[in-house]
N, C-alpha and C positions, 0 to 999 in steps of 0.2 A: 938550292940546295937544301936537303932535309935529312935529318938523321934521327933515328929512335935507338937509345941504349937502355938496356934493363940493368938496374943496380939493385942487387938483392942485401938486405940486412936481416938480423934475425926477426924483427918485427915488422919490417915494410919493403915491399916490392916496389921500386921506384921505375916508371916508365919516362925516360928524360927526353922531352922531344927539343930539337934544336934546328933553327934555321926558318925557312919559310913554309908554313903548313898550308899549301894550297895543292889544288889539282895539279898533276897525276899523284902526289905523294899522300893525300888524305886517304885512299884507299890502302894503304900500307898500316894505317893505325888499327884498323878492325881486327884483321887476323892477328898484329902483334897484341892487342888487348886480349882477345879470346885465349890466346896462348898463355900470356902472362896469368890470367884471371882463373885458368884451369888447375893450377898446380900451386896454390897459394901457400898451402902447409901453415893455416893459422896467421898468415901476414897480412897487412892492409896493403891494398895496391892504391897507388898514388900517381897521377899523371902530373908530372913537373914540366911547367910551362915557362920555367924562368929565362929560358935560352931561345924562346921563339920570337922573330922578329915581325912576322906578319901571318894573318889568319885571313884566308879567303871566305866568302859565303859557303863555300862547300866543307872549308874547315869548322866553320862556326856550326854547320849543321851537324857535323860528325861528333863535334864536342858536345852539343845538345844531346845528341842520341845517346852518348855513353852518360851524361848527366842524368838523363832520365833512367838508365840502368844502375844508377847509384855510385857513379864515379866519384872520387876524391881529387882535387887539383891543388897544386902548388904553384904560385907564381909572384913575382915581385914588380913587374913593370906597370904602371899605371894604366896604359891601355890595355894589355892583357887582363888586368883585374877587371877593368869597365867592360871588356867584353864578356867574361865569365859572369858578372852580374846581371848583365842584359840577358844573356842566355838563361839564367838561372829565373829571372822575372818572367822571361817568355815561356818557359817551362812550367811554371807555377799556374800561369793564365791557361795555358793548354791542358792542364790537369782538371 
């Protein structure tokens, strides 16, 4: 199961991802990201991964692409932090 919620505050629009970030749900993030990014009205856009329980290779690829586009992430779990650190390192090597 996977869910994306959009939470707006005055300064931040947060995309909250919950559950297993695997194919077929990976495809849902791109359009949601684009729509959320289109109408920020001076807010910062943050992908909140605190409630993600699993990330597949396809999910990592999608997060890596958003990272290259300048996405900001928020997470708590050791595993999720590790995945994001690895993606950031890989992204730096690719540039």
